[in-house]
C-alpha positions in Angstrom: 126.5 -36.6 -37.2 123.9 -35.0 -34.9 124.7 -35.1 -31.2 128.4 -34.2 -31.6 131.3 -36.4 -32.2 132.4 -39.1 -29.8 134.8 -38.1 -27.1 138.2 -39.8 -27.7 138.4 -43.0 -25.8 140.4 -46.2 -25.9 138.4 -49.2 -27.0 140.4 -52.1 -25.6 139.2 -55.6 -26.2 138.7 -57.8 -23.1 141.6 -60.2 -22.5 141.2 -63.6 -24.0 140.6 -66.3 -21.4 143.0 -69.3 -21.2 142.9 -71.6 -24.2 141.1 -69.1 -26.4 142.3 -68.3 -29.9 141.2 -66.1 -32.7 138.9 -67.6 -35.3 140.3 -67.0 -38.8 137.3 -68.2 -40.9 135.1 -65.2 -40.1 136.5 -61.7 -39.7 133.3 -60.6 -37.8 134.2 -62.6 -34.8 137.0 -62.2 -32.3 136.7 -65.4 -30.3 136.9 -69.0 -31.2 133.8 -71.0 -30.2 135.3 -74.4 -30.8 134.9 -76.6 -33.8 132.5 -74.8 -36.1 130.7 -75.7 -39.4 132.9 -73.7 -41.8 131.7 -75.1 -45.1 128.2 -75.4 -46.5 128.3 -77.0 -50.0 126.0 -78.6 -52.5 126.3 -82.1 -54.0 124.4 -83.9 -56.7 126.5 -87.1 -56.5 124.9 -90.5 -56.1 124.5 -91.0 -52.3 125.4 -94.7 -52.7 128.9 -93.6 -53.9 129.3 -90.5 -51.7 131.9 -90.8 -48.9 130.9 -89.0 -45.7 130.7 -89.6 -42.0 126.8 -89.5 -41.9 123.8 -89.0 -44.1 120.6 -87.3 -42.8 117.2 -88.3 -44.1 113.7 -87.2 -43.1 111.0 -89.2 -41.4 107.4 -88.2 -41.3 105.1 -88.9 -38.4 101.7 -90.1 -39.7 98.5 -91.6 -38.3 99.5 -95.0 -39.7 103.0 -94.7 -38.4 106.3 -93.3 -39.6 107.2 -93.0 -43.3 110.3 -92.1 -45.2 110.4 -88.6 -46.7 111.4 -88.0 -50.3 115.2 -87.8 -50.6 115.8 -91.0 -48.8 115.2 -93.3 -51.8 118.9 -93.9 -52.6 119.7 -94.7 -49.0 116.7 -97.1 -48.7 117.7 -98.9 -51.9 121.3 -99.4 -50.7 119.9 -101.0 -47.6 117.8 -103.4 -49.6 114.5 -101.5 -49.0 114.6 -102.3 -45.3 115.4 -98.8 -44.0 111.9 -98.0 -42.6 111.6 -101.4 -40.9 115.0 -101.0 -39.3 114.1 -97.5 -38.0 110.8 -98.8 -36.7 112.6 -101.5 -34.8 114.8 -98.8 -33.2 111.7 -96.9 -32.1 111.6 -94.1 -34.7 108.2 -92.3 -34.9 109.1 -89.3 -37.0 108.2 -86.9 -34.2 109.8 -83.4 -34.2 113.2 -83.2 -32.6 113.7 -87.0 -32.8 116.9 -88.3 -34.4 117.5 -92.0 -34.7 120.9 -93.3 -35.9 121.4 -96.5 -37.8 124.7 -98.2 -38.9 124.8 -99.0 -42.6 127.2 -101.9 -42.1 129.0 -101.3 -45.3 126.0 -101.0 -47.5 127.0 -97.4 -48.1 130.3 -95.6 -48.1 128.7 -93.5 -45.3 128.7 -95.5 -42.1 125.8 -93.9 -40.3 122.2 -92.8 -41.3 120.6 -90.2 -39.1 116.8 -90.2 -39.4 115.5 -86.8 -38.4 111.8 -86.5 -37.4 109.8 -83.9 -39.3 106.5 -84.2 -37.4 103.0 -84.4 -38.8 102.1 -82.6 -42.1 99.0 -82.8 -44.1 100.7 -81.1 -47.1 104.2 -79.9 -47.8 106.7 -80.0 -44.9 107.2 -76.4 -43.7 110.5 -74.7 -44.0 110.7 -74.2 -40.2 110.0 -77.9 -39.5 112.9 -78.8 -41.9 115.1 -76.2 -40.3 114.5 -77.7 -36.9 115.0 -81.2 -38.1 118.3 -80.2 -39.7 119.4 -78.6 -36.4 118.5 -81.6 -34.3 120.4 -83.9 -36.7 123.6 -81.7 -36.4 123.2 -81.8 -32.6 122.9 -85.6 -32.6 125.9 -86.1 -34.9 128.8 -85.4 -32.6 132.0 -86.9 -33.8 130.8 -87.0 -37.5 133.0 -84.4 -39.3 131.3 -84.5 -42.7 127.5 -84.8 -43.0 125.4 -85.1 -46.1 121.8 -83.9 -45.7 118.9 -84.9 -48.0 116.4 -82.7 -46.1 116.2 -80.2 -48.9 114.4 -82.9 -51.0 111.6 -83.7 -48.5 109.1 -81.9 -50.7 110.6 -83.0 -54.0 112.3 -80.3 -56.1 113.7 -78.0 -53.5 112.8 -74.3 -53.3 115.4 -71.6 -52.5 113.7 -71.0 -49.2 113.8 -74.7 -48.2 117.4 -75.0 -49.2 118.3 -72.0 -47.1 116.3 -73.4 -44.1 118.2 -76.7 -44.3 121.5 -74.8 -44.5 120.6 -72.6 -41.6 119.4 -75.4 -39.4 122.4 -77.6 -40.1 124.9 -74.9 -39.3 123.1 -73.5 -36.3 122.6 -76.9 -34.9 126.4 -77.4 -35.0 127.0 -74.3 -33.0 129.3 -74.6 -30.0 130.5 -72.0 -27.5 133.7 -73.4 -25.9 135.8 -70.3 -25.4 136.0 -70.8 -21.7 136.8 -74.6 -21.9 140.4 -75.3 -21.0 140.4 -78.5 -22.9 139.0 -79.3 -26.3 135.9 -81.5 -26.5 136.6 -85.2 -27.1 136.4 -86.3 -30.7 133.1 -88.1 -30.3 131.4 -84.9 -29.1 132.7 -82.4 -31.6 130.0 -81.1 -33.9 130.1 -81.6 -37.7 132.7 -79.4 -39.4 131.2 -79.6 -42.9 127.7 -80.1 -44.4 126.8 -81.0 -47.9 123.2 -80.5 -49.1 122.0 -83.0 -51.6 120.3 -81.3 -54.5 119.3 -82.2 -58.1 122.0 -80.0 -59.5 124.9 -78.6 -57.6 125.5 -76.0 -60.4 122.1 -74.5 -60.2 122.5 -70.7 -59.6 119.5 -70.5 -57.3 120.7 -73.3 -55.1 124.1 -71.7 -54.9 122.6 -68.4 -53.9 120.4 -70.0 -51.2 123.5 -71.8 -49.7 125.5 -68.6 -49.7 122.7 -66.7 -48.1 122.3 -69.4 -45.4 126.0 -69.1 -44.6 125.7 -65.3 -44.3 122.7 -65.6 -42.0 124.4 -68.1 -39.8 127.5 -65.9 -39.5 125.3 -63.1 -38.1 123.3 -65.4 -35.8 126.6 -66.9 -34.6 128.0 -63.5 -33.8 124.9 -62.7 -31.9 125.1 -65.9 -29.9 128.8 -65.4 -29.2 128.2 -62.0 -27.8 125.3 -63.1 -25.6 127.2 -66.2 -24.3 130.3 -64.2 -23.4 130.9 -63.8 -19.6 130.0 -60.4 -18.2 133.4 -59.9 -16.7 134.6 -59.9 -20.4 131.7 -58.2 -22.0 131.0 -54.9 -20.4 130.0 -51.6 -22.0 133.5 -50.6 -23.3 134.5 -54.1 -24.5 131.1 -54.6 -26.1 131.5 -51.3 -27.9 134.9 -52.4 -29.0 133.6 -55.7 -30.4 130.8 -53.9 -32.2 133.3 -51.4 -33.6 135.5 -54.3 -34.9 132.6 -56.2 -36.4 131.2 -53.0 -38.0 134.6 -52.1 -39.5 135.1 -55.6 -40.9 131.6 -55.3 -42.5 132.4 -51.9 -44.0 130.0 -50.0 -41.7 130.6 -46.5 -40.3 130.8 -46.8 -36.5 130.8 -44.0 -33.9 131.2 -44.8 -30.2 130.2 -42.3 -27.5 131.9 -42.6 -24.1 130.6 -41.2 -20.8 132.0 -37.7 -21.5 130.3 -37.6 -24.9 127.1 -39.0 -23.4 127.1 -36.2 -20.7 127.7 -33.6 -23.4 124.9 -35.0 -25.5 122.3 -35.0 -22.8 121.9 -38.8 -22.5 120.6 -38.7 -19.0 118.9 -42.1 -19.1 122.0 -44.1 -20.2 124.2 -42.2 -17.7 121.7 -42.7 -14.9 121.6 -46.5 -15.3 125.3 -46.7 -15.7 126.1 -44.7 -12.5 126.1 -47.8 -10.2 128.9 -49.5 -12.1 132.6 -48.9 -12.1 132.5 -49.6 -15.9 130.9 -46.6 -17.5 128.3 -46.8 -20.3 128.6 -46.4 -24.0 126.4 -45.6 -27.0 127.3 -47.2 -30.4 126.1 -45.8 -33.7 126.4 -48.0 -36.8 125.6 -46.7 -40.3 125.0 -48.4 -43.6 123.8 -47.0 -46.9 123.3 -49.5 -49.8 123.4 -48.6 -53.4 120.0 -47.5 -54.6 118.7 -47.0 -51.1 115.3 -45.2 -51.1 114.2 -45.8 -47.5 115.9 -44.9 -44.2 115.4 -47.3 -41.3 116.4 -46.9 -37.6 117.4 -49.9 -35.5 117.7 -49.8 -31.7 118.7 -52.6 -29.3 119.0 -52.8 -25.5 122.6 -53.5 -24.3 122.5 -54.0 -20.6 125.7 -56.1 -20.2 124.6 -57.3 -16.8 121.5 -56.6 -14.8 121.5 -57.0 -11.1 118.4 -54.8 -10.9 120.4 -52.0 -9.3 119.1 -50.7 -6.0 115.8 -52.6 -6.7 118.0 -55.7 -6.7 116.9 -59.0 -8.2 116.8 -62.3 -6.3 120.0 -64.3 -6.4 118.3 -67.3 -8.1 119.0 -67.3 -11.8 120.6 -63.9 -11.7 123.5 -65.4 -13.8 121.1 -65.4 -16.8 121.1 -61.6 -16.7 124.3 -61.6 -18.8 121.8 -62.0 -21.6 120.2 -58.6 -21.0 122.2 -57.3 -23.9 120.6 -59.7 -26.4 118.7 -56.9 -28.2 121.9 -55.0 -28.7 123.7 -58.2 -29.9 120.9 -58.8 -32.4 121.1 -55.3 -33.8 124.9 -55.3 -34.1 124.8 -58.7 -35.9 121.9 -57.6 -38.2 123.9 -54.6 -39.3 126.8 -56.8 -40.3 124.4 -59.1 -42.2 122.7 -56.3 -44.2 126.2 -55.1 -45.2 127.2 -58.6 -46.2 124.1 -59.0 -48.4 124.5 -55.4 -49.8 120.8 -54.6 -49.3 119.5 -51.5 -51.1 118.5 -49.5 -48.0 119.8 -47.0 -45.5 120.0 -48.2 -41.9 121.4 -46.5 -38.8 121.6 -48.5 -35.6 121.7 -46.8 -32.2 122.8 -49.2 -29.4 123.0 -48.1 -25.8 125.3 -50.2 -23.5 125.3 -50.0 -19.7 125.8 -52.2 -16.7 123.0 -52.0 -14.0 124.8 -52.4 -10.7 124.0 -51.3 -7.1 127.2 -49.3 -6.5 127.4 -46.3 -4.1 126.6 -43.9 -7.0 123.7 -46.0 -8.4 120.5 -44.2 -9.4 117.7 -44.7 -6.9 113.9 -45.1 -6.8 112.4 -41.6 -6.6 115.2 -40.1 -8.8 114.1 -38.1 -11.8 116.2 -38.4 -15.0 116.2 -36.1 -17.9 116.5 -37.7 -21.3 118.0 -36.4 -24.5 114.7 -35.1 -25.9 114.1 -33.1 -22.7 111.5 -35.4 -21.3 111.8 -36.3 -17.6 110.8 -39.6 -15.9 110.4 -40.5 -12.3 112.3 -43.7 -11.5 110.1 -46.0 -9.3 112.0 -49.2 -10.0 115.7 -49.4 -11.0 115.2 -52.9 -12.4 113.1 -51.3 -15.2 116.4 -49.9 -16.6 116.1 -51.2 -20.1 113.5 -48.7 -21.1 115.5 -46.0 -19.5 118.5 -46.5 -21.7 116.3 -47.2 -24.7 114.5 -43.8 -24.3 117.7 -41.9 -25.0 118.6 -44.2 -27.9 115.2 -43.9 -29.5 115.2 -40.2 -29.1 118.6 -40.0 -30.8 117.5 -42.4 -33.6 114.4 -40.2 -34.3 116.7 -37.2 -34.9 117.8 -38.9 -38.2 114.2 -38.7 -39.5 113.8 -42.4 -40.4 110.7 -43.6 -42.1 110.6 -46.6 -39.7 112.1 -47.4 -36.3 112.4 -51.0 -35.0 113.7 -51.7 -31.5 114.3 -55.0 -29.8 115.0 -55.8 -26.2 114.8 -58.3 -23.4 112.4 -55.7 -21.8 110.0 -57.4 -19.4 109.4 -60.5 -17.4 105.8 -59.9 -18.3 106.5 -61.0 -21.8 107.5 -64.5 -20.6 104.4 -64.7 -18.4 102.1 -63.8 -21.3 103.7 -65.5 -24.2 106.2 -68.1 -22.9 109.8 -68.7 -23.7 109.7 -69.0 -27.5 107.3 -66.3 -28.7 108.3 -62.6 -28.7 105.7 -59.8 -28.2 105.4 -57.2 -30.9 103.9 -53.7 -30.3 103.9 -50.4 -32.1 102.3 -48.8 -35.2 99.7 -51.1 -36.6 101.1 -51.5 -40.1 104.7 -52.0 -39.1 103.7 -54.4 -36.3 101.9 -56.6 -38.8 104.9 -56.5 -41.1 107.1 -57.6 -38.2 104.7 -60.5 -37.5 104.8 -61.5 -41.2 108.6 -61.4 -41.2 108.6 -63.6 -38.1 106.4 -66.2 -39.9 108.8 -66.2 -42.9 111.8 -66.6 -40.7 110.4 -69.2 -38.4 110.9 -67.1 -35.3 107.8 -66.9 -33.1 106.2 -63.5 -32.9 102.8 -62.4 -31.5 101.1 -59.0 -31.9 100.2 -57.1 -28.7 98.0 -54.0 -28.2 98.9 -50.7 -26.5 95.6 -50.0 -24.6 95.3 -46.4 -23.5 94.3 -47.4 -19.9 97.6 -49.1 -19.4 99.4 -45.8 -20.3 97.6 -44.0 -17.4 99.4 -46.3 -15.0 102.7 -44.5 -15.9 101.4 -41.1 -14.7 103.6 -39.4 -12.2 102.9 -36.5 -9.9 106.5 -35.2 -10.0 107.7 -35.8 -13.6 106.3 -36.3 -17.1 105.7 -39.9 -16.3 107.2 -42.8 -14.3 109.3 -45.7 -15.6 106.8 -48.4 -14.3 103.2 -48.7 -13.6 101.2 -51.3 -11.6 101.7 -55.0 -12.2 98.9 -55.4 -14.7 99.9 -55.3 -18.4 103.6 -55.0 -17.6 104.7 -55.8 -21.2 102.3 -53.3 -22.6 103.4 -50.6 -20.1 107.0 -51.1 -21.3 105.8 -50.5 -24.9 103.9 -47.4 -23.8 107.0 -46.0 -22.1 109.1 -46.4 -25.3 106.4 -44.9 -27.4 106.8 -41.6 -25.5 110.2 -41.1 -27.3 109.1 -41.9 -30.8 108.7 -38.8 -32.9 105.2 -38.3 -34.4 105.0 -39.6 -38.0 107.6 -42.3 -37.6 106.2 -45.9 -37.9 107.8 -47.9 -35.1 107.8 -51.4 -33.6 109.0 -52.8 -30.3 110.0 -56.5 -30.2 110.2 -57.9 -26.6 112.4 -60.9 -26.7 112.8 -61.5 -22.9 112.0 -65.2 -23.3 113.1 -66.2 -26.8 116.6 -64.5 -26.7 118.1 -66.9 -24.2 117.4 -70.6 -23.8 117.7 -71.6 -20.2 116.3 -75.1 -20.8 117.3 -78.1 -22.9 118.4 -77.7 -26.6 115.8 -78.2 -29.2 115.9 -78.1 -33.0 118.7 -75.8 -34.0 118.5 -73.9 -30.7 121.2 -74.6 -28.1 121.2 -73.6 -24.4 122.2 -70.0 -24.1 121.9 -67.2 -26.6 119.6 -68.0 -29.5 120.1 -65.2 -32.0 116.4 -64.2 -32.0 115.3 -61.9 -33.7 118.2 -61.6 -36.3 116.4 -63.6 -39.0 113.1 -61.8 -38.5 114.9 -58.4 -38.8 116.5 -59.5 -42.0 113.2 -60.5 -43.5 111.6 -57.2 -42.4 114.5 -55.1 -43.7 114.3 -56.8 -47.1 110.6 -56.2 -47.2 111.1 -52.5 -46.4 113.9 -52.2 -48.9 111.7 -53.6 -51.7 108.4 -52.2 -50.8 109.1 -49.1 -48.8 
């Protein structure tokens, strides 16, 4: 591979904290996250005769009040036609993220009905609304080991996409990260351990494929969430690289890890510069996949700052603990690589993932330093807290050496993204055509994306009198300036996209839908949709 082989180094996993054990149900993971949904199955049995711990139905929010969604008929009949009235008495409205539980008092073999709000819809209920309702139901059903969901039936005959959405939402809603808990959660708080999706025919090949795909997607998103949620004393560049190496090997990927000596030999001045302030040196991980019949080569790049203090330009203490999530882009890329291998997609993909810790140690890089990147470009450092673009510059330059047709990068790059678009919507910049394809993929996946421009006047703010350009400009258009900086390292002729996930990657607020507090897994599902589009259409 170009850039030389990796210098020999020992990739030792971080020690497991007390009480941790190895999960055996998924070889891509190295840590247990507590009780986990391990089984997603289909059932066409009569709900009146089906034994489970809870059954989930959908409730629509309408101008005239709540109404039962299709799929709830058998449950309503078993309760003598009084289900809607009972739910109304309990205050159910059908609003999004609402779950109202009702005891069946022996009318069903299932003791609890969970009515999940689907919100208002003038036509068919959207896949994302159902995905969120399924996730909210799983979060609300602590202590219910086996759950049957009728949500795939809310529009009548289920489509494959809707089935997948219900499966994803149900399993992601049951996610739990408990590796650092010294005691297991009490039984009444443990999430469901199995979900059965009610369908017209459990033998239908399309339904089986949709359920299998949902499980694969959730495996990848769970890996991403696990990595993000791991404490930074356990997840640092070398240990992160080791976990990526293990995940890649288990998925059948080719993995190369460059340590600090290989990085110096290869001219990766940006990655080395950011990593100088930490006692734990940086790494660069390269993961390669080539599917049968591949006709297109794609490059993926993700920012892996395992903890970001801001360096010499140090951040305020308030909320600095959330900066363990500054490697969310890298986690998403590593997880996506395992997913495309699991799905055997007909495409060639090479991921380039820089990993560093931005600390203010005695050897830390300084404002006014000038760093030389792998492609020979030099940048003046005006703010060491704009370190993500500095490591990404080397990674993008290296990725372009493989001559991909497309390059997609994702990172928690700027606080300006949060200011402009909020906590749930990523900003997308880059080549016009590829940017639009990313946005379309986001709509299909249910992950919020919004296209942003790269105005030329913002680029002039990066001008430097001592180097080719600076790593920051003035305060205006900060998200766009970050995109401009990255564009300097994209080779002409390569279509590229930058996805700024500073807000959506890590939920610091209350859980909602299938999203828990902590790492979210955004934008793994969007990347999958995009990669499948590129594999099929070039």
